[in-house]
N, C-alpha and C positions, 0 to 999 in steps of 0.2 A: 057421311060430316064433309064439309066443303074445305077443302083446304088447298089457299095459293100462293106458290112460292114467291115470297116477292123481293128475297134477294137472297145470291149467294158468294159470298167472297173468302180469300183466304187470310188469317190474320196471323203474320208472323210475329216475332219476339222483337221489342222493344230495342232490346240490345243487344248487337250480335255477340253469338260465344264465341270466347275468343277462341284462339286455334290450337291452343295446349288441351284446352276442351270437347276438342270435335269427336273424338270418338268416344263413345261412352260404353263402358262393359256389361254384359249382364252376369249376372250370378248364375250358380248353377241348378237352384231353384229354377229362376226365370228361363233357359235355354228349355226346358222340357215341357213349361207351363203351357196349352193349348192356347193358337195364337187367332181367338175369337175377342169380337169386341163386346164388354162390360157396359151395358146400359143403365144407367140413372136417371130419375124423372123426377122435377121438382115443380109442384104446384106452387101458385101464387094466386090471393082473392083480388078481385077489384079491389077495395077499399083498402087495402091495408093500411096499417101505421106506418110511418116515416115519411118521406118527402114524396110528396104527389107530383108526379111532369110525365108529359105524352109520350106513347111510343117511343116517336122516333127520338127523343131526347133518354127514354133508356137503352134505346138502341147501340148508339153513338157511346154512351157512358159503359156498356158491356162490351165492344169493341176495344176502347181504349183501353180498359182494364185488364182484357186477356191479353192485348198485347204485353202489359207489363207485366202478369205472374207469367207469362210462358218466358219471360228473360229469368224466372227465379226455377223455373221447371222446362229448361231448356232442352233437355231428351223428348220429352213431349213433342216437341216442333220439328225434331229429325225425321229418320227414315230408317227403317231398321237396314243395316249394312249384310246382316248376314245373320244364321240362328244366335250368334254368341254377341252380336253386340248392335249399337246404335250410330250410323252416320247421324251428329247433331249438328244440322247443314241449314238448321230454321227454314225449313221450307213450309213450314207453317202448317194449320191447323183451318179445316172448314167449317164455316158460320153462314148457318143457313136462317132466314129468317121468312116467315110464313103466316098468313094472316085465316083465322081458319072462323066462317060463318055458317048460320045453321046449326052449330050444338054448341051450347051454352058447357061452361065449365063443370059450370052443378050435374050435368048431363051424366059427365065422364067418372066423376066422382060419385056419380049413384050408383055408377052400374061399368065397372073400368073395364069393361072386355078387350081381349086381345084385338079386336077390328078398331076399337078408339085409341086404344094405347100407340101401337104399332108405329103407326105414320108421324106419331110425335118424334120420333128419333131421327137423327140424321140419316139419311137416304136409306131409310128401314135398315142400319147396320146392326143393331140389338142381335146380341150373338154369331154373329155373322161370322166367318173366318176372313181373313185379312188377306188381302191383295197384294202380289208382290209390287212394293213401291207404292203400297197403299198408306192413307194417314193414319198415325198413333193414335191420334184425340179427333174426334168431330164432334161439332155443335149447332146445335137447331133450337133459335127462339119462337116458339107459339103464340102468338096473340090472338087471342078470342076478342069478339065483338063485345062481350060483356065489360069488357075490362081486364079480365084474368091474364095470366101468363105461364107457358109452363116451359122449361127450359131444360132439356134433353142435352146430356153428355154423354157418350160412350167411348172408352179408352181399351185401346189393347190389352189383355189379361197377361199378357208377355211380359209387360213392362211394370205391371204391379198388381198389388189385390186389391181389394174393394177398400181397404183403408186407404192408398194410395191413391184411389179417385177421388174418393170423400174429401179428404184433405188436401186436392186441389180445386175443387169448386169449390169448399170452404176460403180457402186463399185468393178463391178469383173474386167470390164475394168482398172479402173483404178490402180486398184492392180495391173494387169499384164505390164503398162507402170511404174510404179514405182518399182515395186521387192522388196528390201528387205527394201526402204524406206518408201515404201507403207504401211506397219502396224504402220508405225508412224505419218504418215501425213494424212491419211483416217480418218477421223470421223468415229464415233462408231454410227450404226442407232438408233435410238430411239427403241427398243425392247419391252418395257413392256407400250407403248403408250396406245396402244388399252385397255389393260386389266386395267390400271389406270383409263382411262378415264369411259370407258364403261364394268365395273366388274360384272359380271354373278350374283353374290349375291345368292337373295332368289330368284329370279324369278325361271319359272318351267323351265323343259328341252322341248324345242319345235321342235319339226321335222324339219329336214334340206328343204330348197328349194331343188325341181325336176328342171332338165334340163332338157326337153319334147321334141323330134322331132315330133308334132302331126302332120305337113303336109310335104309334097313334098316341104321342103323348099332349097331355091336355091341365091345363094348370087353373086349381082353384085357391082364393085368399079365404083363410080362416083367423077369424082377430080372437085371440085372447083377451078379456078385460083383466086389470089390474086384479078386484077383486075375487075372481076366480082363479088366480095362479096361488093369490094370497090363500086358499082353501086348498090348493096342492100341497103346497108348501107345508099348510098341518099336517095334511094328510101322512108326509114325508117326514117330516118331524116326528109326529108322535108312533115312529115306530124306531125312531132312535138314530137317523138320518136327519145331521143337523148344517145348517149353513149352507145349504142348497139353494142354486139360483134361479133366476126365472127360468134362465133357458135350460139350466139340468133339469127342471121338472116338468117344462112344455115338452121338451126333446122326450125326455121317455112316455109323456103320456101320449104325444102323436104314436111315436111307435110302436105303445102299447095295442094303441087300437088300430095302428095299420096291422099288427099281426092279428089283432080277433079279427078285423072287417072282411082279410081276407082268407082267415082260414089259415092262415100257419102257424108253425110254430117258434120261441125265439134260436130255437137252432136252427133253423132255416130262413131266419132273416135277421143278419147279420146288420151292425151301423155302420157308419164311416161319419166321422166326425172333423172339421175342419180345423186345425188349432191355430193360432196367431203366436210366432215365437217371439215376439218384439217387446215383450215385458220376463221374458224368461231368458236369455240369453246375459250370460255375465261379462259386463254389466249390462242392464238392461238398454235396448233400443228406443230412442224418441218415438214417436208417434210417428212423426212427419217425416219417415224411414222411404222412401222409393223403392220399388221393390216388390218382388211377393214373401214376404214372412210367414207361411202358412203352410201347414203340410198335411197330410190326410192322417187319421188314427182309425183304428180299425178294431172295434168291438165284437168280436166271434163270441162266439155262444156252443162249445164243443158240449156240455153239458147242462142240460137245464131238468128243473123236478117244478113242478106247480107253483110252487113260491116263487118260483124266478117273474111269475108273471107279475108278482105285486108289485106296484108302483116304485114301493122305497126300496124296494131289492135292485130294481134296473137302476133307479137314481145312484144308489151306491156303487154298481156296478162302472156305470160310468163316470162317474165323480172319482172311484179309484184307479182305474183304469187310465184316466184324462191326467191325473196325475203326475203316474207314473209316469205316461208318454213326454210331457214336458220337463219333468229332471233329466229323461234321460238323452232325449232325441237333440233337443237345441245345444247339449253340449258334442254331441259325436257328430253333427252336422256343423258345428259352426266355433266351438269352444277352443280351449286350451288342449283337451284331447281328441282332437277332431279326428275320425277315422272314414280314410280317402277307401278303402277296402270295404267298409259297410255301407259310405253313402254310395259306392259303386254299385254294388251288388243290388241294394234299395231303387237304385233310379233303374236300373233294368230291369228289373223287375214292375215297377210303376210305370213303366212305359212301355211295355213288352207285349201288355193285352189289355182287354178292357175288363180286368177282375182285378182284386185285391191283392197286393204282393203278400207271398207267403214268407216273410223275410222274417229273420232275426229273430228278435226276443219273443219267447216265449209266453214271458210273463205280461207283454202288452199286447200282440195278437193273438193270442189263443194255439192253435193247434193247425191251423190253415183254413182255407177257403173250400169249400165243398163245390163241386162243380154245379149241385140243383139249387144252389142255397141262392137266395134274393137278398140284393144291398140295396142299403138305401141311406144313401148318405145327407148329411145335416150341416146347415153353414150358417153360424149366426152372426149378424149385422148389429145386434143389440145394444155391442157398447162404443160403436162409432158415432161421432157427430153429425147425426145424417138431418136432422133439424136445425141445423146454426147456419145455414147457408142464407142471411140475412142480405141482399146485394142494396140495400137504400129502400125497400117499400114492403119490411115485415119479413118475418122468417116464415117459411116455406107450411103450407096448409096440410099437403101429404106430399111424401115422398115415397118413390117406388122402384122396382127394376121390374123389367118389362120382362114375358114369359120364356124361363129356357126350353131349350129343345131339349135338356137331357131328361130322363124317367127316373125318375126313383129318386128325386131331388126336392128337398126340400128348405126355404129361407126363410129365416127368421130375421124381422126389424122390429125395431121398437115404433109403440104408436107415439103419435102427437104429446099426448099429454097423460100423465102418473105412469105405471110401471107395465103395461101391457105389451103384450106381443102379435104380433103379424104374423101367418105362416103363410107362405107362398107354396102349396104342394104342388110336384110334379108326378104326373102319373099315367100308365097307359090308362087310354080312356075305361074299358070294361072294370078296371082297379076300380079307378075314381068311384064307378057310379056306385060300387059295394061302399069302399069309405066315407063317401059324404053323406052318407045314411048311416053314419053308423051310432049307436045313439048314447054310448058314450062320452065320443068326442062329441057332440052337440049338445052336453050338457057342462061343457067347459066352453066352448067355444060359436061362434057366429057364424056364419058362410055368407062371404061375399058384401058386409054391413054398408050402408052408408058412409061413405069417407067423412062428408062434409054435410050435416042437415040443414044449418042453418044459410047453406050458400046462396039455396034459390032466393033465400029474402035480400041478403046483400045484391044478388045481380041485379034484379028489382029497382032498389035502391040505387044501384048507379046509375042504371038504365031510365030511370025518371029523371036524370038531372040532365041527361045531354042533349 
């Protein structure tokens, strides 16, 4: 792929941050979260609906609206002061513009390999650890010769989770459409939500979690269409498990296939599910709440019989445990019954090693982690408004995150249409060879399908008008 860097500049907030907001404190969850860049990629087709304008005009509009939205998300334009706070000094965020020739947008969407996707991120920061004094957010606008565009935003995980990242991009898009009106119509995010609910106070300063590539990790994309997920739900429902979500059944099915493909047993293959606290706090927090509002729920399997391998049994266990977890942990972490000793012990165990915490609540976490047990982590982005980022030339045709360096991690994302789920599965290369050939898995999911079959026709039409 031929890529040329057209420009690089720093975008600062359109309005200076007031002195009394100069220091932004982080929550006790933020302060232990890994300081790596979370990536996001938004692809836009050449002849998108909405306003038609030249690439230079689009770039100018994007810079102006980014400056405006940074005034609302002012901590993102600052720099980390230390592990516990941000200096909101309005230093700004990098804004890179590239031109891509020789590779069509349809080529990437038909086969989105790591080699093609990674250069689309600013300075290829995706999942990399931040350097001291580095920018909290970085952006890159990739312009294809066919008229398509890919917008990449990387944000330090330490300042917020995926909900924070996609809310920021969506508000940037809204600001780009609204222009001057946008600053009046766009509501402000709840910036002090994390620290007001999860204040650090007298807790010790724990080390940050690490993001280590311990093995030769590879990523594969599997797409579960809505019709297949409906079949999985029906299978579960027929065994008495009602009201299962698409993420419930796909998580259980993927884990069941992992266990089968790798020759494991459920008592040697535990699950970790990333759970969002926002709606479980009392009172519930708004979605546009800056910070990390999620924690890890571990599903251990101390006793297993053959019936546990049934999909309905696994779904039931996940649903029941997650419900109990979300009923207890938000209250202990941030409610009126906040338990500082519980938090301190939990954080100590969670950051002391690359293994699950052997903590606390036996009814939630089982009897403990076994040394020879494999852990698989599942994180769902399916409830996030990933496809709402319309900058004025239509909504994205595909949204994704680039490959993570972490092994045995699965990210679930919504498909553009319908109730499908796209699963990004990260495994050791040898394990992946077994997993991607699992016949049960392939009955319900397609491996790396074409993201936009009609885009090559769109590009041809666009090029014929040039």
